[in-house]
N, CA, C, O and the ligand as a Tripos MOL2 file, in Angstrom:
@<TRIPOS>MOLECULE
protein
  289   287    73     0     0
PROTEIN
NO_CHARGES

@<TRIPOS>ATOM
      1 N        -157.9980    4.0400   69.2160 N.3       1 MET1
      2 CA       -158.6430    2.8170   69.8390 C.3       1 MET1
      3 C        -159.8860    2.1700   68.9290 C.2       1 MET1
      4 O        -160.8930    2.8320   68.6790 O.2       1 MET1
      5 N        -159.7250    0.9990   68.5300 N.am      2 GLU2
      6 CA       -160.9910    0.6670   67.5390 C.3       2 GLU2
      7 C        -162.3460    0.7440   68.3110 C.2       2 GLU2
      8 O        -163.3500    1.1940   67.7610 O.2       2 GLU2
      9 N        -162.3500    0.3420   69.4630 N.am      3 VAL3
     10 CA       -163.7850    0.4020   70.0530 C.3       3 VAL3
     11 C        -164.3760    1.7000   70.0000 C.2       3 VAL3
     12 O        -165.4880    1.8340   69.4900 O.2       3 VAL3
     13 N        -163.6430    2.8370   70.5550 N.am      4 GLU4
     14 CA       -163.8340    4.2460   70.5810 C.3       4 GLU4
     15 C        -164.5010    4.6840   69.2170 C.2       4 GLU4
     16 O        -165.5090    5.3820   69.1120 O.2       4 GLU4
     17 N        -163.7550    4.1480   68.2030 N.am      5 GLY5
     18 CA       -164.1740    4.4750   66.8490 C.3       5 GLY5
     19 C        -165.4980    3.9310   66.4130 C.2       5 GLY5
     20 O        -166.1920    4.5620   65.6160 O.2       5 GLY5
     21 N        -165.8410    2.8700   66.8720 N.am      6 LEU6
     22 CA       -167.0510    2.2580   66.6560 C.3       6 LEU6
     23 C        -168.2210    2.7320   67.3360 C.2       6 LEU6
     24 O        -169.3470    2.8090   66.8450 O.2       6 LEU6
     25 N        -167.8400    3.0770   68.6230 N.am      7 SER7
     26 CA       -168.9850    3.7530   69.1810 C.3       7 SER7
     27 C        -169.3740    5.2570   68.8370 C.2       7 SER7
     28 O        -170.5120    5.7220   68.8960 O.2       7 SER7
     29 N        -168.4380    5.7980   68.5390 N.am      8 SER8
     30 CA       -168.7820    7.1850   67.8720 C.3       8 SER8
     31 C        -169.4480    6.9330   66.3700 C.2       8 SER8
     32 O        -170.3740    7.6400   65.9710 O.2       8 SER8
     33 N        -168.9900    6.0540   65.7250 N.am      9 PHE9
     34 CA       -169.7000    5.7760   64.5820 C.3       9 PHE9
     35 C        -171.0960    5.3350   64.7980 C.2       9 PHE9
     36 O        -171.9270    5.8110   64.0240 O.2       9 PHE9
     37 N        -171.4780    4.5730   65.6410 N.am     10 LEU10
     38 CA       -172.9130    4.1600   65.9880 C.3      10 LEU10
     39 C        -173.7100    5.3550   66.5790 C.2      10 LEU10
     40 O        -174.8960    5.5470   66.3120 O.2      10 LEU10
     41 N        -173.0000    6.1140   67.3690 N.am     11 ALA11
     42 CA       -173.8090    7.4680   67.9240 C.3      11 ALA11
     43 C        -174.2510    8.2660   66.8070 C.2      11 ALA11
     44 O        -175.3140    8.8830   66.8760 O.2      11 ALA11
     45 N        -173.5820    8.2980   65.8720 N.am     12 HIS12
     46 CA       -173.7450    9.1340   64.6450 C.3      12 HIS12
     47 C        -174.7330    8.5670   63.6430 C.2      12 HIS12
     48 O        -175.2690    9.3200   62.8300 O.2      12 HIS12
     49 N        -174.9770    7.3540   63.6680 N.am     13 LYS13
     50 CA       -175.6670    6.6730   62.7060 C.3      13 LYS13
     51 C        -177.0790    7.1170   62.6230 C.2      13 LYS13
     52 O        -177.6130    7.4120   63.6930 O.2      13 LYS13
     53 N        -177.7170    7.2060   61.6250 N.am     14 HIS14
     54 CA       -179.2100    7.4470   61.5220 C.3      14 HIS14
     55 C        -179.7480    6.2550   61.3100 C.2      14 HIS14
     56 O        -179.5510    5.6730   60.2430 O.2      14 HIS14
     57 N        -180.5610    5.6820   62.3720 N.am     15 TYR15
     58 CA       -181.3000    4.3870   61.7690 C.3      15 TYR15
     59 C        -182.5510    4.7910   61.2920 C.2      15 TYR15
     60 O        -183.2580    5.6910   61.7470 O.2      15 TYR15
     61 N        -182.7990    3.9470   60.2000 N.am     16 VAL16
     62 CA       -184.1950    3.9940   59.6260 C.3      16 VAL16
     63 C        -185.0040    2.8310   59.9840 C.2      16 VAL16
     64 O        -184.5140    1.7020   59.9650 O.2      16 VAL16
     65 N        -186.1050    3.0300   60.2800 N.am     17 GLU17
     66 CA       -187.1220    1.9090   60.5440 C.3      17 GLU17
     67 C        -188.2850    1.9390   59.6570 C.2      17 GLU17
     68 O        -188.5120    2.9450   58.9840 O.2      17 GLU17
     69 N        -189.2170    0.6570   59.5980 N.am     18 THR18
     70 CA       -190.1370    0.6820   58.7180 C.3      18 THR18
     71 C        -191.2740    0.9910   59.4520 C.2      18 THR18
     72 O        -191.6300    0.3300   60.4270 O.2      18 THR18
     73 N        -191.9420    2.1040   58.9670 N.am     19 CYS19
     74 CA       -193.2310    2.3740   59.5870 C.3      19 CYS19
     75 C        -194.3970    1.4400   59.3310 C.2      19 CYS19
     76 O        -194.5650    1.0100   58.1900 O.2      19 CYS19
     77 N        -195.2900    1.0650   60.4110 N.am     20 VAL20
     78 CA       -196.2860    0.1010   60.2840 C.3      20 VAL20
     79 C        -197.3810    0.6170   59.3210 C.2      20 VAL20
     80 O        -198.0770   -0.1440   58.6500 O.2      20 VAL20
     81 N        -197.4850    1.9830   59.3010 N.am     21 ILE21
     82 CA       -198.7100    2.5900   58.6960 C.3      21 ILE21
     83 C        -198.4780    2.7190   57.1380 C.2      21 ILE21
     84 O        -199.2950    2.2410   56.3520 O.2      21 ILE21
     85 N        -197.3260    3.3870   56.7110 N.am     22 CYS22
     86 CA       -197.0900    3.5150   55.4080 C.3      22 CYS22
     87 C        -196.2720    2.6830   54.8170 C.2      22 CYS22
     88 O        -196.1370    2.6840   53.5930 O.2      22 CYS22
     89 N        -195.5720    1.8020   55.6820 N.am     23 GLU23
     90 CA       -194.5680    0.6340   55.3670 C.3      23 GLU23
     91 C        -193.3770    1.1430   54.4800 C.2      23 GLU23
     92 O        -192.7590    0.4630   53.6610 O.2      23 GLU23
     93 N        -193.1650    2.4850   54.7970 N.am     24 ASN24
     94 CA       -191.8510    2.9270   54.2250 C.3      24 ASN24
     95 C        -190.7710    2.9720   55.4260 C.2      24 ASN24
     96 O        -191.0420    2.9610   56.6270 O.2      24 ASN24
     97 N        -189.4120    3.0280   54.8050 N.am     25 LEU25
     98 CA       -188.3990    3.0770   55.7710 C.3      25 LEU25
     99 C        -188.2750    4.8420   56.0400 C.2      25 LEU25
    100 O        -188.1630    5.6820   55.1470 O.2      25 LEU25
    101 N        -188.3290    5.0900   57.4400 N.am     26 LYS26
    102 CA       -188.3980    6.5180   57.9340 C.3      26 LYS26
    103 C        -187.3110    6.6610   59.1080 C.2      26 LYS26
    104 O        -187.1930    5.7520   59.9290 O.2      26 LYS26
    105 N        -186.6290    7.6590   59.1650 N.am     27 PRO27
    106 CA       -185.6430    7.9220   60.2370 C.3      27 PRO27
    107 C        -186.2320    8.4240   61.6230 C.2      27 PRO27
    108 O        -185.6230    8.2700   62.6820 O.2      27 PRO27
    109 N        -187.4180    9.0120   61.5250 N.am     28 LYS28
    110 CA       -188.0640    9.6360   62.5770 C.3      28 LYS28
    111 C        -189.4250    9.2970   62.9560 C.2      28 LYS28
    112 O        -190.3150    9.3340   62.1060 O.2      28 LYS28
    113 N        -189.6660    8.9640   64.1760 N.am     29 GLY29
    114 CA       -191.1600    8.5350   64.5420 C.3      29 GLY29
    115 C        -191.0880    7.9980   65.8500 C.2      29 GLY29
    116 O        -190.0940    8.1130   66.5670 O.2      29 GLY29
    117 N        -192.2560    7.3440   66.2060 N.am     30 ILE30
    118 CA       -192.4650    7.0570   67.5200 C.3      30 ILE30
    119 C        -192.5600    5.5060   67.6390 C.2      30 ILE30
    120 O        -192.8110    4.8850   66.6060 O.2      30 ILE30
    121 N        -192.3880    4.8500   68.7610 N.am     31 HIS31
    122 CA       -192.4680    3.4350   68.8970 C.3      31 HIS31
    123 C        -193.8840    3.0350   69.7510 C.2      31 HIS31
    124 O        -194.2030    3.5880   70.8030 O.2      31 HIS31
    125 N        -194.4990    2.1900   69.2270 N.am     32 LEU32
    126 CA       -195.8380    1.8040   69.7700 C.3      32 LEU32
    127 C        -195.6120    0.3180   69.8940 C.2      32 LEU32
    128 O        -195.4180   -0.4300   68.9350 O.2      32 LEU32
    129 N        -195.6570   -0.0490   71.1840 N.am     33 TYR33
    130 CA       -195.3480   -1.5530   71.3480 C.3      33 TYR33
    131 C        -194.1320   -1.8500   70.8170 C.2      33 TYR33
    132 O        -193.1840   -1.1990   71.2570 O.2      33 TYR33
    133 N        -193.9060   -2.7230   69.9270 N.am     34 THR34
    134 CA       -192.7930   -3.1020   69.3380 C.3      34 THR34
    135 C        -192.7690   -2.5630   67.9910 C.2      34 THR34
    136 O        -191.8220   -2.8990   67.2810 O.2      34 THR34
    137 N        -193.6710   -1.7670   67.5100 N.am     35 SER35
    138 CA       -193.7380   -1.3100   66.1170 C.3      35 SER35
    139 C        -193.4020    0.1590   66.1600 C.2      35 SER35
    140 O        -193.4300    0.7840   67.2200 O.2      35 SER35
    141 N        -193.0880    0.7050   65.0140 N.am     36 PHE36
    142 CA       -192.6870    2.0930   64.7200 C.3      36 PHE36
    143 C        -193.5540    2.6400   63.7060 C.2      36 PHE36
    144 O        -193.8740    2.1460   62.6250 O.2      36 PHE36
    145 N        -193.9520    3.9680   64.3380 N.am     37 ILE37
    146 CA       -194.7640    4.7910   63.3910 C.3      37 ILE37
    147 C        -194.0210    6.1590   63.1040 C.2      37 ILE37
    148 O        -193.7270    6.8760   64.0600 O.2      37 ILE37
    149 N        -193.7200    6.5250   61.8530 N.am     38 CYS38
    150 CA       -193.2600    7.6260   61.4500 C.3      38 CYS38
    151 C        -193.9300    8.9390   61.8150 C.2      38 CYS38
    152 O        -195.1430    8.8850   62.0140 O.2      38 CYS38
    153 N        -193.2720   10.1960   61.9390 N.am     39 THR39
    154 CA       -193.6010   11.1480   62.1560 C.3      39 THR39
    155 C        -194.7400   11.6870   61.3730 C.2      39 THR39
    156 O        -195.6500   12.2740   61.9580 O.2      39 THR39
    157 N        -194.7480   11.5100   59.9610 N.am     40 GLU40
    158 CA       -195.7290   11.9280   59.1200 C.3      40 GLU40
    159 C        -197.2310   11.1920   59.3480 C.2      40 GLU40
    160 O        -198.3380   11.7320   59.3490 O.2      40 GLU40
    161 N        -196.8880    9.7940   59.5380 N.am     41 CYS41
    162 CA       -198.0080    9.0530   60.0010 C.3      41 CYS41
    163 C        -198.8760    9.3530   61.1290 C.2      41 CYS41
    164 O        -200.1020    9.2430   61.1240 O.2      41 CYS41
    165 N        -198.0690    9.7810   62.2000 N.am     42 GLU42
    166 CA       -198.4730   10.2310   63.4070 C.3      42 GLU42
    167 C        -199.1780   11.4040   63.4730 C.2      42 GLU42
    168 O        -200.1310   11.4990   64.2460 O.2      42 GLU42
    169 N        -198.8190   12.3620   62.7240 N.am     43 ASN43
    170 CA       -199.4710   13.4840   62.4910 C.3      43 ASN43
    171 C        -200.7520   13.2760   61.6160 C.2      43 ASN43
    172 O        -201.8100   13.8160   61.9400 O.2      43 ASN43
    173 N        -200.6480   12.5170   60.5460 N.am     44 ASP44
    174 CA       -201.6300   12.2990   59.6860 C.3      44 ASP44
    175 C        -202.8660   11.7660   60.6950 C.2      44 ASP44
    176 O        -203.9510   12.3390   60.7990 O.2      44 ASP44
    177 N        -202.4790   10.5660   61.4030 N.am     45 LEU45
    178 CA       -203.4620    9.9470   62.2040 C.3      45 LEU45
    179 C        -204.2250   10.8170   63.3350 C.2      45 LEU45
    180 O        -205.3900   10.6220   63.6820 O.2      45 LEU45
    181 N        -203.3980   11.7660   63.8230 N.am     46 ILE46
    182 CA       -203.9890   12.7110   64.7000 C.3      46 ILE46
    183 C        -204.9970   13.7140   63.9580 C.2      46 ILE46
    184 O        -206.0700   14.0370   64.4670 O.2      46 ILE46
    185 N        -204.6060   14.1270   62.8480 N.am     47 GLN47
    186 CA       -205.5620   14.9810   62.0140 C.3      47 GLN47
    187 C        -206.6920   14.3630   61.3810 C.2      47 GLN47
    188 O        -207.6980   15.0160   61.1020 O.2      47 GLN47
    189 N        -206.5620   12.9870   61.1100 N.am     48 THR48
    190 CA       -207.6550   12.3170   60.5650 C.3      48 THR48
    191 C        -208.8900   12.2400   61.1310 C.2      48 THR48
    192 O        -208.9290   11.7880   62.2750 O.2      48 THR48
    193 N        -210.0640   12.6210   60.5340 N.am     49 ASP49
    194 CA       -211.4900   12.4530   61.1350 C.3      49 ASP49
    195 C        -211.6670   10.9000   61.0820 C.2      49 ASP49
    196 O        -211.2780   10.0640   60.2670 O.2      49 ASP49
    197 N        -212.3630   10.8110   62.1910 N.am     50 THR50
    198 CA       -212.9700    9.4090   62.4170 C.3      50 THR50
    199 C        -213.8320    8.8920   61.3030 C.2      50 THR50
    200 O        -214.0350    7.6900   61.1280 O.2      50 THR50
    201 N        -214.3470    9.8810   60.5330 N.am     51 ASN51
    202 CA       -215.3560    9.4780   59.6390 C.3      51 ASN51
    203 C        -214.7070    9.4230   58.1260 C.2      51 ASN51
    204 O        -215.3520    9.1030   57.1270 O.2      51 ASN51
    205 N        -213.4260    9.7630   58.1350 N.am     52 ASP52
    206 CA       -212.7000    9.8090   56.8790 C.3      52 ASP52
    207 C        -212.2110    8.3640   56.6930 C.2      52 ASP52
    208 O        -211.7870    7.6930   57.6340 O.2      52 ASP52
    209 N        -212.2960    7.9100   55.3890 N.am     53 PRO53
    210 CA       -212.0660    6.3190   54.9210 C.3      53 PRO53
    211 C        -210.5480    6.1410   55.2470 C.2      53 PRO53
    212 O        -210.1100    5.0170   55.4960 O.2      53 PRO53
    213 N        -209.7190    7.2800   55.2470 N.am     54 LYS54
    214 CA       -208.3590    6.9310   55.6240 C.3      54 LYS54
    215 C        -208.0890    6.4900   57.0150 C.2      54 LYS54
    216 O        -207.0660    5.8720   57.3080 O.2      54 LYS54
    217 N        -209.0880    6.8350   57.9450 N.am     55 TYR55
    218 CA       -209.0780    6.5770   59.2440 C.3      55 TYR55
    219 C        -209.2020    5.0570   59.5030 C.2      55 TYR55
    220 O        -208.6920    4.5490   60.5020 O.2      55 TYR55
    221 N        -209.8960    4.3330   58.5760 N.am     56 LYS56
    222 CA       -210.1470    2.9470   58.6720 C.3      56 LYS56
    223 C        -208.9170    2.1910   58.1430 C.2      56 LYS56
    224 O        -208.7400    1.0220   58.4850 O.2      56 LYS56
    225 N        -208.0890    2.7990   57.3470 N.am     57 TYR57
    226 CA       -206.9600    2.2370   56.9050 C.3      57 TYR57
    227 C        -205.8280    2.2430   57.8790 C.2      57 TYR57
    228 O        -205.0020    1.3360   57.9820 O.2      57 TYR57
    229 N        -205.8590    3.4390   58.6470 N.am     58 PHE58
    230 CA       -205.1210    3.4300   59.7610 C.3      58 PHE58
    231 C        -205.1660    2.4520   60.9030 C.2      58 PHE58
    232 O        -204.1820    2.0170   61.5000 O.2      58 PHE58
    233 N        -206.5340    2.1310   61.1550 N.am     59 LEU59
    234 CA       -207.0610    1.3120   62.1960 C.3      59 LEU59
    235 C        -206.6850   -0.0650   61.8120 C.2      59 LEU59
    236 O        -206.3820   -0.9090   62.6550 O.2      59 LEU59
    237 N        -206.7080   -0.3370   60.3010 N.am     60 LYS60
    238 CA       -206.2030   -1.6740   59.9100 C.3      60 LYS60
    239 C        -204.7150   -1.9550   60.1000 C.2      60 LYS60
    240 O        -204.2510   -3.0790   60.2880 O.2      60 LYS60
    241 N        -204.0490   -0.8790   60.0340 N.am     61 GLN61
    242 CA       -202.6870   -0.9210   59.9510 C.3      61 GLN61
    243 C        -202.3240   -1.1540   61.5900 C.2      61 GLN61
    244 O        -201.4400   -1.9190   61.9760 O.2      61 GLN61
    245 N        -202.9890   -0.5260   62.2720 N.am     62 LEU62
    246 CA       -202.7420   -0.5640   63.7910 C.3      62 LEU62
    247 C        -203.0850   -1.8550   64.4540 C.2      62 LEU62
    248 O        -202.4730   -2.3900   65.3780 O.2      62 LEU62
    249 N        -204.1520   -2.2730   63.8420 N.am     63 ARG63
    250 CA       -204.5930   -3.6210   64.3330 C.3      63 ARG63
    251 C        -203.4320   -4.7540   64.4360 C.2      63 ARG63
    252 O        -203.3700   -5.6570   65.2710 O.2      63 ARG63
    253 N        -202.4640   -4.4580   63.2990 N.am     64 LYS64
    254 CA       -201.3820   -5.5250   63.2570 C.3      64 LYS64
    255 C        -200.5860   -5.3300   64.5520 C.2      64 LYS64
    256 O        -200.0120   -6.3260   64.9950 O.2      64 LYS64
    257 N        -200.4850   -4.2260   65.1830 N.am     65 ILE65
    258 CA       -199.6210   -3.9910   66.4470 C.3      65 ILE65
    259 C        -200.5050   -4.4190   67.6960 C.2      65 ILE65
    260 O        -199.9530   -4.9930   68.6340 O.2      65 ILE65
    261 N        -201.6820   -4.1860   67.7230 N.am     66 THR66
    262 CA       -202.4000   -4.3310   68.8950 C.3      66 THR66
    263 C        -203.0430   -5.8770   69.0620 C.2      66 THR66
    264 O        -203.2960   -6.3500   70.1700 O.2      66 THR66
    265 N        -203.2460   -6.5160   67.9370 N.am     67 ASN67
    266 CA       -203.7830   -7.8150   67.8290 C.3      67 ASN67
    267 C        -202.9610   -8.6660   67.0310 C.2      67 ASN67
    268 O        -203.5950   -9.3210   66.2040 O.2      67 ASN67
    269 N        -201.6640   -8.8480   67.0490 N.am     68 PRO68
    270 CA       -201.0340   -9.6210   66.1290 C.3      68 PRO68
    271 C        -201.5020  -11.0030   65.9790 C.2      68 PRO68
    272 O        -201.1380  -11.5840   64.9560 O.2      68 PRO68
    273 N        -202.3020  -11.6850   66.8810 N.am     69 GLU69
    274 CA       -202.6820  -12.8480   66.7080 C.3      69 GLU69
    275 C        -203.9600  -13.0630   66.0070 C.2      69 GLU69
    276 O        -204.2290  -14.1410   65.4760 O.2      69 GLU69
    277 N        -204.7180  -12.0880   66.0020 N.am     70 ILE70
    278 CA       -206.0690  -12.0170   65.2640 C.3      70 ILE70
    279 C        -205.9110  -11.3530   63.8970 C.2      70 ILE70
    280 O        -206.7600  -10.5510   63.5110 O.2      70 ILE70
    281 N        -204.9680  -11.6310   63.2390 N.am     71 PHE71
    282 CA       -204.6930  -11.1230   62.0530 C.3      71 PHE71
    283 C        -205.4620  -11.5760   60.7700 C.2      71 PHE71
    284 O        -205.2360  -12.7150   60.3620 O.2      71 PHE71
    285 N        -206.2430  -10.8810   60.1810 N.am     72 SER72
    286 CA       -206.9280  -11.3640   59.1570 C.3      72 SER72
    287 C        -206.7620  -10.4080   57.7450 C.2      72 SER72
    288 O        -207.3410  -10.7310   56.7090 O.2      72 SER72
    289 ZN       -195.3380    6.1550   57.9940 Zn       73 ZN73
@<TRIPOS>BOND
     1     1     2 1
     2     2     3 1
     3     3     4 2
     4     3     5 am
     5     5     6 1
     6     6     7 1
     7     7     8 2
     8     7     9 am
     9     9    10 1
    10    10    11 1
    11    11    12 2
    12    11    13 am
    13    13    14 1
    14    14    15 1
    15    15    16 2
    16    15    17 am
    17    17    18 1
    18    18    19 1
    19    19    20 2
    20    19    21 am
    21    21    22 1
    22    22    23 1
    23    23    24 2
    24    23    25 am
    25    25    26 1
    26    26    27 1
    27    27    28 2
    28    27    29 am
    29    29    30 1
    30    30    31 1
    31    31    32 2
    32    31    33 am
    33    33    34 1
    34    34    35 1
    35    35    36 2
    36    35    37 am
    37    37    38 1
    38    38    39 1
    39    39    40 2
    40    39    41 am
    41    41    42 1
    42    42    43 1
    43    43    44 2
    44    43    45 am
    45    45    46 1
    46    46    47 1
    47    47    48 2
    48    47    49 am
    49    49    50 1
    50    50    51 1
    51    51    52 2
    52    51    53 am
    53    53    54 1
    54    54    55 1
    55    55    56 2
    56    55    57 am
    57    57    58 1
    58    58    59 1
    59    59    60 2
    60    59    61 am
    61    61    62 1
    62    62    63 1
    63    63    64 2
    64    63    65 am
    65    65    66 1
    66    66    67 1
    67    67    68 2
    68    67    69 am
    69    69    70 1
    70    70    71 1
    71    71    72 2
    72    71    73 am
    73    73    74 1
    74    74    75 1
    75    75    76 2
    76    75    77 am
    77    77    78 1
    78    78    79 1
    79    79    80 2
    80    79    81 am
    81    81    82 1
    82    82    83 1
    83    83    84 2
    84    83    85 am
    85    85    86 1
    86    86    87 1
    87    87    88 2
    88    87    89 am
    89    89    90 1
    90    90    91 1
    91    91    92 2
    92    91    93 am
    93    93    94 1
    94    94    95 1
    95    95    96 2
    96    95    97 am
    97    97    98 1
    98    98    99 1
    99    99   100 2
   100    99   101 am
   101   101   102 1
   102   102   103 1
   103   103   104 2
   104   103   105 am
   105   105   106 1
   106   106   107 1
   107   107   108 2
   108   107   109 am
   109   109   110 1
   110   110   111 1
   111   111   112 2
   112   111   113 am
   113   113   114 1
   114   114   115 1
   115   115   116 2
   116   115   117 am
   117   117   118 1
   118   118   119 1
   119   119   120 2
   120   119   121 am
   121   121   122 1
   122   122   123 1
   123   123   124 2
   124   123   125 am
   125   125   126 1
   126   126   127 1
   127   127   128 2
   128   127   129 am
   129   129   130 1
   130   130   131 1
   131   131   132 2
   132   131   133 am
   133   133   134 1
   134   134   135 1
   135   135   136 2
   136   135   137 am
   137   137   138 1
   138   138   139 1
   139   139   140 2
   140   139   141 am
   141   141   142 1
   142   142   143 1
   143   143   144 2
   144   143   145 am
   145   145   146 1
   146   146   147 1
   147   147   148 2
   148   147   149 am
   149   149   150 1
   150   150   151 1
   151   151   152 2
   152   151   153 am
   153   153   154 1
   154   154   155 1
   155   155   156 2
   156   155   157 am
   157   157   158 1
   158   158   159 1
   159   159   160 2
   160   159   161 am
   161   161   162 1
   162   162   163 1
   163   163   164 2
   164   163   165 am
   165   165   166 1
   166   166   167 1
   167   167   168 2
   168   167   169 am
   169   169   170 1
   170   170   171 1
   171   171   172 2
   172   171   173 am
   173   173   174 1
   174   174   175 1
   175   175   176 2
   176   175   177 am
   177   177   178 1
   178   178   179 1
   179   179   180 2
   180   179   181 am
   181   181   182 1
   182   182   183 1
   183   183   184 2
   184   183   185 am
   185   185   186 1
   186   186   187 1
   187   187   188 2
   188   187   189 am
   189   189   190 1
   190   190   191 1
   191   191   192 2
   192   191   193 am
   193   193   194 1
   194   194   195 1
   195   195   196 2
   196   195   197 am
   197   197   198 1
   198   198   199 1
   199   199   200 2
   200   199   201 am
   201   201   202 1
   202   202   203 1
   203   203   204 2
   204   203   205 am
   205   205   206 1
   206   206   207 1
   207   207   208 2
   208   207   209 am
   209   209   210 1
   210   210   211 1
   211   211   212 2
   212   211   213 am
   213   213   214 1
   214   214   215 1
   215   215   216 2
   216   215   217 am
   217   217   218 1
   218   218   219 1
   219   219   220 2
   220   219   221 am
   221   221   222 1
   222   222   223 1
   223   223   224 2
   224   223   225 am
   225   225   226 1
   226   226   227 1
   227   227   228 2
   228   227   229 am
   229   229   230 1
   230   230   231 1
   231   231   232 2
   232   231   233 am
   233   233   234 1
   234   234   235 1
   235   235   236 2
   236   235   237 am
   237   237   238 1
   238   238   239 1
   239   239   240 2
   240   239   241 am
   241   241   242 1
   242   242   243 1
   243   243   244 2
   244   243   245 am
   245   245   246 1
   246   246   247 1
   247   247   248 2
   248   247   249 am
   249   249   250 1
   250   250   251 1
   251   251   252 2
   252   251   253 am
   253   253   254 1
   254   254   255 1
   255   255   256 2
   256   255   257 am
   257   257   258 1
   258   258   259 1
   259   259   260 2
   260   259   261 am
   261   261   262 1
   262   262   263 1
   263   263   264 2
   264   263   265 am
   265   265   266 1
   266   266   267 1
   267   267   268 2
   268   267   269 am
   269   269   270 1
   270   270   271 1
   271   271   272 2
   272   271   273 am
   273   273   274 1
   274   274   275 1
   275   275   276 2
   276   275   277 am
   277   277   278 1
   278   278   279 1
   279   279   280 2
   280   279   281 am
   281   281   282 1
   282   282   283 1
   283   283   284 2
   284   283   285 am
   285   285   286 1
   286   286   287 1
   287   287   288 2
@<TRIPOS>SUBSTRUCTURE
     1 MET1         2 RESIDUE 1 A MET
     2 GLU2         6 RESIDUE 1 A GLU
     3 VAL3        10 RESIDUE 1 A VAL
     4 GLU4        14 RESIDUE 1 A GLU
     5 GLY5        18 RESIDUE 1 A GLY
     6 LEU6        22 RESIDUE 1 A LEU
     7 SER7        26 RESIDUE 1 A SER
     8 SER8        30 RESIDUE 1 A SER
     9 PHE9        34 RESIDUE 1 A PHE
    10 LEU10       38 RESIDUE 1 A LEU
    11 ALA11       42 RESIDUE 1 A ALA
    12 HIS12       46 RESIDUE 1 A HIS
    13 LYS13       50 RESIDUE 1 A LYS
    14 HIS14       54 RESIDUE 1 A HIS
    15 TYR15       58 RESIDUE 1 A TYR
    16 VAL16       62 RESIDUE 1 A VAL
    17 GLU17       66 RESIDUE 1 A GLU
    18 THR18       70 RESIDUE 1 A THR
    19 CYS19       74 RESIDUE 1 A CYS
    20 VAL20       78 RESIDUE 1 A VAL
    21 ILE21       82 RESIDUE 1 A ILE
    22 CYS22       86 RESIDUE 1 A CYS
    23 GLU23       90 RESIDUE 1 A GLU
    24 ASN24       94 RESIDUE 1 A ASN
    25 LEU25       98 RESIDUE 1 A LEU
    26 LYS26      102 RESIDUE 1 A LYS
    27 PRO27      106 RESIDUE 1 A PRO
    28 LYS28      110 RESIDUE 1 A LYS
    29 GLY29      114 RESIDUE 1 A GLY
    30 ILE30      118 RESIDUE 1 A ILE
    31 HIS31      122 RESIDUE 1 A HIS
    32 LEU32      126 RESIDUE 1 A LEU
    33 TYR33      130 RESIDUE 1 A TYR
    34 THR34      134 RESIDUE 1 A THR
    35 SER35      138 RESIDUE 1 A SER
    36 PHE36      142 RESIDUE 1 A PHE
    37 ILE37      146 RESIDUE 1 A ILE
    38 CYS38      150 RESIDUE 1 A CYS
    39 THR39      154 RESIDUE 1 A THR
    40 GLU40      158 RESIDUE 1 A GLU
    41 CYS41      162 RESIDUE 1 A CYS
    42 GLU42      166 RESIDUE 1 A GLU
    43 ASN43      170 RESIDUE 1 A ASN
    44 ASP44      174 RESIDUE 1 A ASP
    45 LEU45      178 RESIDUE 1 A LEU
    46 ILE46      182 RESIDUE 1 A ILE
    47 GLN47      186 RESIDUE 1 A GLN
    48 THR48      190 RESIDUE 1 A THR
    49 ASP49      194 RESIDUE 1 A ASP
    50 THR50      198 RESIDUE 1 A THR
    51 ASN51      202 RESIDUE 1 A ASN
    52 ASP52      206 RESIDUE 1 A ASP
    53 PRO53      210 RESIDUE 1 A PRO
    54 LYS54      214 RESIDUE 1 A LYS
    55 TYR55      218 RESIDUE 1 A TYR
    56 LYS56      222 RESIDUE 1 A LYS
    57 TYR57      226 RESIDUE 1 A TYR
    58 PHE58      230 RESIDUE 1 A PHE
    59 LEU59      234 RESIDUE 1 A LEU
    60 LYS60      238 RESIDUE 1 A LYS
    61 GLN61      242 RESIDUE 1 A GLN
    62 LEU62      246 RESIDUE 1 A LEU
    63 ARG63      250 RESIDUE 1 A ARG
    64 LYS64      254 RESIDUE 1 A LYS
    65 ILE65      258 RESIDUE 1 A ILE
    66 THR66      262 RESIDUE 1 A THR
    67 ASN67      266 RESIDUE 1 A ASN
    68 PRO68      270 RESIDUE 1 A PRO
    69 GLU69      274 RESIDUE 1 A GLU
    70 ILE70      278 RESIDUE 1 A ILE
    71 PHE71      282 RESIDUE 1 A PHE
    72 SER72      286 RESIDUE 1 A SER
    73 ZN73       289 GROUP 0 **** ****
C-alpha cells in the first residue's frame, strides 16, 4: 500500500535544519522557540566563556530568536 510506503520513508528520513548560530544545515540539534541550534553550537555555547569575543557573536545570533522585532 502506498500510504504505508510513504510513512516508512518519512520515518527514516533525516531532516536537516538551518542552525541559527552557524547558519549551516545540520541534522542534529535542539529547538529553541521556533529556531534550531545544532549540537556543535550548543556545546560551543555552553563552553564559551562570557569574556570570550565569540560569546558576543552567540548573543547576537540568539537575539534573532528572542527579539525578532528588535532586529538591528
Ligand atoms: Zn550550528
